[in-house]
C-alpha positions as CSV (number, residue, x, y, z in Angstrom):
1,M,101.7,81.4,98.4
2,N,102.6,82.4,94.9
3,G,99.0,81.9,93.9
4,I,97.8,84.4,96.5
5,L,100.5,86.9,95.4
6,S,99.5,86.5,91.8
7,F,95.9,87.1,92.6
8,I,96.8,90.2,94.6
9,S,98.9,91.4,91.8
10,K,96.0,91.2,89.3
11,I,93.7,93.1,91.7
12,D,96.5,95.7,92.2
13,V,96.6,96.4,88.5
14,V,92.9,97.2,88.5
15,V,93.1,99.3,91.6
16,A,96.0,101.4,90.2
17,F,94.2,101.8,86.9
18,I,91.2,103.3,88.8
19,V,92.9,105.2,91.5
20,K,95.6,107.0,89.6
21,P,93.3,109.0,87.3
22,I,91.1,109.9,90.2
23,V,94.0,111.3,92.2
24,I,95.1,113.3,89.2
25,F,91.6,114.7,88.7
26,L,91.2,115.5,92.4
27,S,94.6,117.2,92.6
28,A,93.7,119.5,89.7
29,A,90.2,120.1,91.1
30,V,91.4,121.0,94.5
31,A,94.1,123.3,93.1
32,F,91.6,125.0,90.8
33,M,89.0,125.4,93.5
34,M,91.5,126.9,95.9
35,A,92.9,129.3,93.3
36,Y,89.4,130.3,92.3
37,G,88.4,130.8,96.0
38,V,91.5,133.0,96.6
39,L,90.8,135.0,93.4
40,T,87.2,135.6,94.2
41,R,87.9,136.6,97.8
42,S,90.9,138.8,97.3
43,V,90.4,140.3,93.8
44,M,86.6,140.4,93.4
45,D,85.9,140.7,97.1
46,Q,83.1,138.1,96.6
47,P,83.5,134.8,98.5
48,V,82.1,131.7,96.9
49,F,79.8,130.1,99.4
50,G,80.0,126.3,99.6
51,L,83.4,126.1,97.9
52,E,85.0,125.0,101.2
53,E,82.6,122.1,101.3
54,L,83.6,120.9,97.9
55,V,87.3,121.4,98.7
56,L,86.9,119.4,101.9
57,M,85.2,116.5,100.2
58,A,87.8,116.4,97.4
59,A,90.7,116.8,99.7
60,M,89.6,114.0,102.0
61,W,89.4,111.6,99.0
62,L,92.6,112.9,97.6
63,Y,94.5,112.4,100.8
64,M,93.1,108.9,101.4
65,L,93.7,107.8,97.8
66,G,97.2,109.2,98.0
67,A,97.7,107.1,101.1
68,V,96.5,104.1,99.1
69,L,99.1,104.8,96.4
70,A,101.8,105.2,99.0
71,S,100.8,101.8,100.5
72,R,100.7,100.3,97.0
73,E,104.3,101.4,96.3
74,R,105.4,100.9,99.9
75,S,106.7,104.4,99.9
76,H,105.0,105.6,103.1
77,L,107.2,106.8,106.0
78,T,109.0,104.1,107.9
79,A,111.6,104.0,110.7
80,D,114.0,101.2,109.7
81,F,116.3,101.5,112.7
82,V,116.9,97.7,112.8
83,Q,119.2,98.0,109.8
84,V,121.3,100.5,111.7
85,V,121.6,98.2,114.8
86,C,121.9,94.8,113.0
87,S,123.5,93.6,109.8
88,N,122.1,90.1,109.8
89,P,119.7,89.9,106.8
90,T,117.5,87.2,108.5
91,V,116.9,89.4,111.5
92,I,116.2,92.4,109.4
93,R,113.7,90.5,107.3
94,F,112.1,89.0,110.4
95,M,111.7,92.5,111.9
96,H,110.1,93.7,108.6
97,L,107.7,90.8,108.9
98,V,106.9,91.7,112.5
99,A,106.4,95.4,111.6
100,T,104.1,94.4,108.7
101,A,102.1,92.1,111.0
102,I,101.7,94.9,113.5
103,S,100.7,97.4,110.8
104,L,98.2,94.9,109.4
105,F,96.6,94.4,112.8
106,M,96.4,98.2,113.3
107,A,95.0,98.7,109.8
108,V,92.2,96.1,110.5
109,M,91.4,98.0,113.7
110,F,91.3,101.3,111.8
111,S,89.2,99.8,109.0
112,T,86.7,98.6,111.6
113,W,86.6,102.1,113.1
114,A,86.2,103.7,109.7
115,Y,83.3,101.4,108.9
116,D,81.6,102.3,112.1
117,L,82.1,106.0,111.4
118,M,80.7,105.6,107.9
119,S,77.7,103.6,109.1
120,W,77.1,106.2,111.8
121,G,77.2,109.0,109.2
122,I,74.7,107.1,107.0
123,E,72.5,106.5,110.0
124,K,72.5,110.1,111.2
125,G,72.0,111.6,107.7
126,Q,74.1,114.7,108.4
127,T,74.8,117.0,105.5
128,T,76.9,120.0,104.7
129,T,75.2,123.4,105.2
130,V,75.4,124.9,101.7
131,F,75.0,122.0,99.2
132,H,73.6,119.5,101.6
133,I,76.1,116.9,100.6
134,P,75.9,113.9,103.0
135,W,78.9,113.7,105.4
136,Y,79.2,110.0,104.8
137,I,80.7,110.8,101.4
138,S,83.8,112.1,103.0
139,Q,83.7,109.6,105.8
140,S,83.5,106.7,103.3
141,S,87.0,107.8,102.0
142,L,88.4,106.6,105.3
143,F,86.8,103.2,105.0
144,F,87.7,102.8,101.3
145,A,91.3,103.7,102.0
146,S,91.7,101.6,105.1
147,T,90.3,98.6,103.2
148,L,92.8,99.0,100.5
149,L,95.5,99.5,103.1
150,V,94.6,96.2,104.6
151,F,94.8,94.7,101.1
152,Y,98.3,96.0,100.5
153,L,99.5,95.0,104.0
154,I,98.3,91.5,103.3
155,R,100.4,91.6,100.1
156,D,103.4,93.0,102.0
157,F,103.0,90.4,104.7
158,F,103.1,87.5,102.2
159,N,106.0,89.2,100.4
160,D,107.9,89.6,103.7
161,L,107.2,86.0,104.6
162,Q,108.4,84.8,101.3
163,K,111.6,86.8,101.6
164,L,112.2,85.5,105.1
165,R,111.6,81.9,103.9
166,G,114.1,82.5,101.1
167,V,116.8,83.6,103.6
168,A,116.1,80.7,105.9
169,V,116.5,78.2,103.1
170,E,119.9,79.6,102.1
């Protein structure tokens, strides 16, 4: 199991190295485009056509990559009510394992759906109205993020399993 976690850790370093700068760039781009859009509409009374398309594409990728980083750091929202009800560490760790297994199952289902959506978008060839950007570019962000979510949930599952085993041995 340590070999799997070591391999996942190496991939994680590469993913973080790639995703973090993209998130920073997209955050700045979305903020700049929104400010520019507001400025041109309100001060110059000249809307920038197509800017909403670019903001939408960038925001979709920003949101999905932010979710990937939250999954990476395991900082997404959770409802850990088991710790309030029970003080037994073995039960708490077992429930964490169960929650991770359920999340993993749901993420695989979501990833399958996201792949189907992306494939459908490629098949239909729909584009945005102003710049004719293919819709599958934004739809692919769902598939990319859900695939990485599955990756991080596999890591979390093995970590939770290892923690549970550690408690059971003691």
